[in-house]
SETISE-611848 format. One record per residue: residue number from 1; residue in three letters; z, x, y of N, C-alpha, C in turn. Coordinates in nm, 2 decimals. Example, Ala and Ser with C-alpha at 12.3 -4.5 7.8 and 13.67 -1.06 7.14 Angstrom:
2
1; ALA; 0.78; 1.32; -0.57; 0.78; 1.23; -0.45; 0.78; 1.32; -0.33
2; SER; 0.71; 1.28; -0.22; 0.71; 1.37; -0.11; 0.79; 1.29; 0.00
This chain:
80
1; MET; -2.26; -1.77; 3.27; -2.31; -1.79; 3.36; -2.43; -1.68; 3.39
2; PRO; -2.55; -1.70; 3.37; -2.63; -1.61; 3.36; -2.68; -1.57; 3.51
3; PHE; -2.73; -1.49; 3.53; -2.79; -1.40; 3.68; -2.91; -1.39; 3.66
4; VAL; -3.01; -1.40; 3.76; -3.12; -1.35; 3.77; -3.20; -1.21; 3.80
5; GLU; -3.23; -1.17; 3.71; -3.29; -1.04; 3.73; -3.42; -0.98; 3.78
6; THR; -3.50; -1.06; 3.80; -3.59; -1.07; 3.84; -3.66; -1.23; 3.95
7; GLU; -3.71; -1.23; 4.01; -3.78; -1.37; 4.09; -3.92; -1.37; 4.00
8; ALA; -4.00; -1.49; 3.96; -4.13; -1.50; 3.92; -4.23; -1.44; 4.07
9; SER; -4.32; -1.41; 4.08; -4.43; -1.36; 4.17; -4.54; -1.36; 4.05
10; VAL; -4.64; -1.37; 4.15; -4.75; -1.32; 4.12; -4.82; -1.26; 4.22
11; ARG; -4.92; -1.18; 4.21; -5.01; -1.06; 4.26; -5.14; -1.02; 4.21
12; TYR; -5.22; -1.01; 4.31; -5.36; -0.95; 4.23; -5.39; -0.83; 4.25
13; GLU; -5.52; -0.78; 4.15; -5.50; -0.63; 4.17; -5.67; -0.63; 4.09
14; THR; -5.74; -0.57; 4.16; -5.96; -0.57; 4.10; -5.92; -0.44; 3.99
15; ILE; -5.97; -0.52; 3.89; -5.96; -0.42; 3.77; -6.08; -0.47; 3.70
16; ASN; -6.18; -0.35; 3.74; -6.36; -0.36; 3.66; -6.41; -0.46; 3.76
17; GLY; -6.37; -0.41; 3.87; -6.49; -0.49; 4.00; -6.40; -0.65; 4.00
18; GLN; -6.33; -0.73; 3.93; -6.25; -0.84; 3.93; -6.11; -0.84; 4.00
19; ARG; -6.13; -0.93; 4.06; -5.97; -1.02; 4.04; -5.86; -1.03; 3.99
20; VAL; -5.80; -1.01; 3.91; -5.70; -1.05; 3.80; -5.55; -1.06; 3.88
21; PRO; -5.50; -1.17; 3.81; -5.34; -1.17; 3.87; -5.25; -1.14; 3.76
22; VAL; -5.22; -1.09; 3.82; -5.04; -1.01; 3.74; -4.93; -1.05; 3.74
23; ILE; -4.84; -1.11; 3.62; -4.73; -1.18; 3.67; -4.63; -1.16; 3.66
24; THR; -4.53; -1.16; 3.69; -4.41; -1.10; 3.65; -4.30; -1.20; 3.63
25; PRO; -4.30; -1.25; 3.53; -4.15; -1.40; 3.53; -3.99; -1.40; 3.53
26; LYS; -3.99; -1.49; 3.58; -3.83; -1.48; 3.60; -3.77; -1.45; 3.50
27; THR; -3.69; -1.37; 3.52; -3.57; -1.33; 3.40; -3.43; -1.34; 3.40
28; GLU; -3.33; -1.43; 3.33; -3.24; -1.49; 3.36; -3.14; -1.41; 3.26
29; VAL; -3.05; -1.35; 3.31; -3.01; -1.24; 3.18; -2.84; -1.26; 3.23
30; THR; -2.77; -1.29; 3.09; -2.65; -1.35; 3.02; -2.58; -1.24; 2.99
31; LEU; -2.50; -1.14; 3.09; -2.40; -1.02; 3.00; -2.28; -1.06; 2.96
32; THR; -2.25; -0.99; 2.84; -2.12; -1.07; 2.76; -2.01; -0.94; 2.73
33; ASN; -1.93; -0.90; 2.75; -1.83; -0.82; 2.67; -1.81; -0.87; 2.53
34; THR; -1.87; -0.84; 2.39; -1.84; -0.87; 2.28; -1.70; -0.87; 2.23
35; GLU; -1.64; -0.78; 2.27; -1.48; -0.80; 2.25; -1.35; -0.90; 2.31
36; THR; -1.41; -0.93; 2.45; -1.34; -1.04; 2.53; -1.36; -1.15; 2.53
37; GLY; -1.53; -1.16; 2.56; -1.60; -1.24; 2.57; -1.61; -1.30; 2.77
38; GLN; -1.57; -1.18; 2.80; -1.57; -1.20; 2.96; -1.76; -1.19; 2.99
39; GLU; -1.77; -1.29; 3.05; -1.92; -1.27; 3.08; -1.94; -1.16; 3.27
40; TYR; -2.04; -1.11; 3.28; -2.04; -0.99; 3.38; -2.15; -1.08; 3.48
41; MET; -2.12; -1.07; 3.64; -2.23; -1.15; 3.71; -2.34; -1.01; 3.73
42; SER; -2.35; -0.93; 3.66; -2.45; -0.80; 3.75; -2.40; -0.71; 3.62
43; ASP; -2.51; -0.62; 3.60; -2.47; -0.48; 3.53; -2.38; -0.37; 3.60
44; ALA; -2.40; -0.39; 3.74; -2.29; -0.31; 3.78; -2.16; -0.36; 3.76
45; GLU; -2.11; -0.50; 3.77; -1.97; -0.53; 3.76; -1.94; -0.50; 3.62
46; ALA; -2.04; -0.51; 3.47; -2.03; -0.44; 3.31; -1.99; -0.31; 3.35
47; MET; -2.07; -0.25; 3.43; -2.03; -0.07; 3.43; -1.91; -0.04; 3.48
48; GLN; -1.85; -0.10; 3.59; -1.74; -0.10; 3.66; -1.62; -0.11; 3.52
49; ASP; -1.64; -0.24; 3.47; -1.57; -0.29; 3.36; -1.55; -0.12; 3.26
50; VAL; -1.67; -0.10; 3.23; -1.66; 0.00; 3.15; -1.61; 0.14; 3.17
51; GLN; -1.64; 0.19; 3.28; -1.56; 0.26; 3.40; -1.43; 0.30; 3.39
52; ASN; -1.36; 0.16; 3.40; -1.23; 0.16; 3.48; -1.11; 0.18; 3.35
53; PRO; -1.04; 0.31; 3.38; -0.92; 0.36; 3.29; -0.87; 0.25; 3.17
54; LYS; -0.81; 0.15; 3.31; -0.73; 0.08; 3.24; -0.80; -0.03; 3.14
55; THR; -0.89; -0.02; 3.12; -0.96; -0.15; 2.99; -1.01; -0.02; 2.90
56; ALA; -1.05; -0.13; 2.80; -1.11; -0.02; 2.65; -1.21; -0.06; 2.64
57; THR; -1.30; -0.10; 2.74; -1.48; -0.14; 2.71; -1.51; -0.06; 2.69
58; LYS; -1.60; 0.01; 2.64; -1.70; 0.05; 2.60; -1.81; -0.01; 2.64
59; SER; -1.95; 0.08; 2.62; -2.09; 0.05; 2.66; -2.15; -0.01; 2.55
60; GLU; -2.14; -0.01; 2.40; -2.16; -0.08; 2.28; -2.07; -0.16; 2.27
61; ASN; -1.97; -0.24; 2.39; -1.92; -0.36; 2.41; -2.03; -0.45; 2.48
62; LYS; -2.12; -0.42; 2.54; -2.17; -0.53; 2.61; -2.29; -0.60; 2.54
63; ARG; -2.31; -0.71; 2.56; -2.45; -0.79; 2.49; -2.53; -0.82; 2.58
64; ARG; -2.65; -0.82; 2.58; -2.74; -0.83; 2.72; -2.83; -0.94; 2.64
65; GLU; -2.87; -1.08; 2.69; -2.95; -1.18; 2.67; -3.02; -1.20; 2.78
66; VAL; -3.13; -1.26; 2.73; -3.26; -1.22; 2.86; -3.34; -1.35; 2.78
67; ASN; -3.37; -1.45; 2.91; -3.41; -1.54; 2.87; -3.52; -1.56; 2.96
68; VAL; -3.61; -1.59; 2.97; -3.78; -1.62; 3.03; -3.83; -1.75; 3.02
69; PRO; -3.75; -1.83; 3.13; -3.80; -1.99; 3.15; -3.96; -1.96; 3.18
70; VAL; -4.00; -2.05; 3.13; -4.18; -2.07; 3.11; -4.20; -2.23; 3.14
71; GLU; -4.27; -2.22; 3.31; -4.32; -2.33; 3.33; -4.46; -2.33; 3.39
72; GLU; -4.48; -2.42; 3.23; -4.65; -2.41; 3.25; -4.72; -2.46; 3.36
73; GLU; -4.70; -2.55; 3.42; -4.77; -2.64; 3.50; -4.80; -2.55; 3.67
74; LYS; -4.64; -2.50; 3.66; -4.64; -2.39; 3.81; -4.71; -2.30; 3.79
75; ILE; -4.72; -2.25; 3.70; -4.80; -2.09; 3.68; -4.94; -2.13; 3.66
76; GLY; -4.97; -2.23; 3.61; -5.15; -2.25; 3.62; -5.15; -2.31; 3.69
77; ASP; -5.08; -2.34; 3.82; -5.14; -2.41; 3.97; -5.15; -2.32; 4.05
78; ARG; -5.10; -2.20; 4.02; -5.12; -2.07; 4.12; -5.23; -1.99; 4.10
79; PHE; -5.34; -2.04; 3.96; -5.45; -1.99; 3.98; -5.56; -2.08; 4.03
80; ASN; -5.55; -2.20; 4.07; -5.66; -2.29; 4.10; -5.64; -2.25; 4.28
């Protein structure tokens, strides 16, 4: 189950005298232990598993997949 790492947002900056939108996309992360298949619901949970002396989990056992969903209509609507 992926967790949302950043929410989508739009802010504006003035660059060379022009107001320019700066878009931060929503990012969804799936963090998985490659040895056990366990999915983590946060980076902190994965780190706890690595630091737990009762498990054999190492940092290199973590796989991080990042999905950036694009919703063209919604992004376009924000600029109008």
